[in-house]
C-alpha positions as CSV (number, residue, x, y, z in Angstrom):
1,M,0.0,0.0,0.0
2,K,1.3,3.4,-0.9
3,P,1.4,5.9,2.0
4,E,-1.0,8.4,0.3
5,R,-3.9,6.0,0.4
6,K,-3.8,5.6,4.3
7,S,-5.4,9.0,4.9
8,L,-7.5,10.5,2.0
9,P,-8.6,14.0,2.7
10,M,-12.0,13.4,1.3
11,N,-14.9,11.0,1.3
12,I,-15.4,8.6,-1.4
13,K,-19.0,8.7,-2.8
14,P,-21.1,5.5,-3.4
15,C,-20.8,3.6,-6.7
16,P,-22.8,5.4,-9.4
17,F,-23.8,2.1,-10.9
18,C,-24.7,-0.3,-7.9
19,G,-24.9,2.3,-5.0
20,A,-22.4,0.3,-2.8
21,E,-20.5,2.4,-0.2
22,Q,-16.7,3.0,-0.8
23,D,-13.8,3.5,1.5
24,K,-10.1,4.0,1.3
25,D,-9.7,0.3,0.5
26,S,-11.6,1.0,-2.8
27,V,-8.5,3.0,-3.9
28,E,-6.0,0.8,-5.7
29,S,-2.6,1.5,-7.0
30,G,-1.7,0.2,-10.5
31,Y,1.5,-1.2,-12.0
32,W,2.4,2.2,-13.6
33,D,2.3,4.2,-10.3
34,D,-1.2,5.4,-10.9
35,Y,-4.4,5.2,-8.8
36,V,-8.0,4.2,-9.5
37,V,-11.1,3.8,-7.3
38,V,-12.6,0.4,-7.8
39,C,-16.0,-0.5,-6.5
40,Q,-15.7,-3.5,-4.2
41,H,-19.1,-4.7,-5.1
42,C,-19.5,-4.5,-8.9
43,G,-16.0,-3.7,-10.1
44,A,-16.7,-0.3,-11.7
45,R,-13.5,1.8,-12.0
46,S,-12.7,5.5,-12.1
47,A,-10.4,7.0,-14.6
48,R,-6.6,6.6,-13.7
49,N,-4.8,9.4,-11.9
50,T,-1.3,10.1,-10.7
51,T,-2.6,10.5,-7.0
52,A,-5.1,8.7,-4.9
53,T,-6.7,12.1,-4.2
54,G,-7.1,12.8,-7.9
55,A,-8.6,9.4,-8.5
56,V,-11.2,10.0,-5.8
57,R,-12.0,13.4,-7.3
58,K,-12.7,11.8,-10.7
59,W,-14.9,9.1,-9.0
60,N,-16.8,11.6,-7.0
61,K,-17.3,13.8,-10.0
62,R,-19.2,11.1,-11.8
63,A,-21.0,9.7,-8.8
64,K,-24.7,10.2,-8.4
65,E,-25.8,12.9,-6.1
66,G,-28.4,11.0,-4.1
67,K,-31.2,11.5,-6.6
């Protein structure tokens, strides 16, 4: 686990596809030193980013707003 993932400065919104809650364990680091948010229930993925915080921002931007 990379150090940045241990304490993310923001909440991760639920999956926009299945509605499952997400947590810091949903943020995965890839082979190329990038990060993605992966839904632990259905496997939906965010776009890749160079930081864990950036991956969460991308995930949250596309997540449903509780409607």
